[in-house]
N, C-alpha and C positions, 0 to 999 in steps of 0.2 A: 324754287329761288335761284337768281343767277350766281354763278362762279364770280367773286371779286364786283360784284355789281354791274356784269356783262351781260347782257341778255343772251348774246348769241351763244354763249358758253354754257347756259344751262342745258343745251342741248347734246352737249359732251361730257361724259362721265371723268371726273378727276383720273382715276385711274389709267384711262385711255390716254390723256395728256401726259400722265408721269412716264407712260409706257412710251411714247412716242418721242418722248425727250431722249430717253436713252437710246433708241433705236435711230434718232437722227443727229446723235453724237452733241447734242447741244447747240445745233446749228438752227438759229430762229427760223432764216428762210427755208429750210427744208422742214422744219417743224410746221410752219402755218400753212405751210404746202398741203401737208399730210391732212393737218385738222380742218383745212378749207376756211382758214381766216386769213385776215392781212397780218402782215408783219405788226404793224402798230398794234393790231388788237391783243398780238401775243406778248407784247412789250408791256402794253397796259395790265395785262395779267400778271405778268412778273413782277411790276411795282406794287400791284395790290395782293398777292398770293405769295407770301415767304416759302413755303411748301414748293411751289413752282419754281422760284429763282433757286433755290437750294438746287433743288433737281436739275437745273440747267447748268449751273457751275459744279457739279460733281460730274455731271456727261462731259464738257467740258474737259476737267482734269483727267477722266479715266481716256479719253481719245487722245488727248496728248501724251500721255503715257503709253498707250497703245503705240503712237508713231514715233515715238522714241525708242521703243522694245526694235520695233520695226526695221527703223534706220541702222539701227546696233546690228542685227541681224543681217542684213544688206552689206555690211561694210565688213564683216565678216565672212560673208560669202565670197565678197569680192578681193580680200585676203586671201583666201583658199584658195581659188581661183588662179591667182596673180602666182602664188607659190608654186602651183601644180604645172603652168607655163614656165616658169623659171627653171624647175626641175626638170621641165622636157628641152629646156636649152632652147627656149621660143626668142628669136632675135627682137621680135617687138616688145615682147614683157621685158626681156633684161634692156633694152633702151629706156625704156617707161621707167622702168626702176631706177635707172641710174641718173635719167633727168628728174625724177620728182624727189628720190631718196636720196640721193648723192650730189647734186648741186651739179652734175655735168652739162656741157653746152657744147656745142657743135658750130663750128665757124664753117661756113660753106664759100669755098673760092670757086668761081666758072670762068670758062672762055669756050670758046665753038668748040671745041674738042675734047675737054678733058674737065671733069669735077672732081675733086680733091673734097673729102671731109675731115677734117683734123678734130678729134675728140679732146677736148683739155679736161683735166680734172679739177675742183675746186684748189685744190693746194698748188698746182702748177700756175693757174691764173695768177695767185697772190704770191708767187715765187717763193713757195715751201717745198719740201719734199712729202710726199705721202706717209705718213706716221704707220699704214698699215699696208705696205707693199704687197702682191701677190704673187 
């Protein structure tokens, strides 16, 4: 008997379909490609078989959680790397931190012979004094 009334799917065991769903993180085009069926056939299967639909939804949720955890780990690594560069007194890391975290900006005035860079803190730009002078 065909799965969900779709004859081609009687050649593919339901267990294989569910395994493929999890392996491909619920991504329809990848699942269909692996099962050698069209996306439309797989969508029809999802509409007619609640177990398959639930498996796709669960696989997608798990994949999103995995990506969020991976992104969080990358951010932690980036902060650790930045901290290490700052401790090594890396000027690029220092400028990056000042610009992105402390709101510092540069004004560049150039002529044919001299380039001057003025670094202005956000406090000076607003006519205030720095509450935490170093």
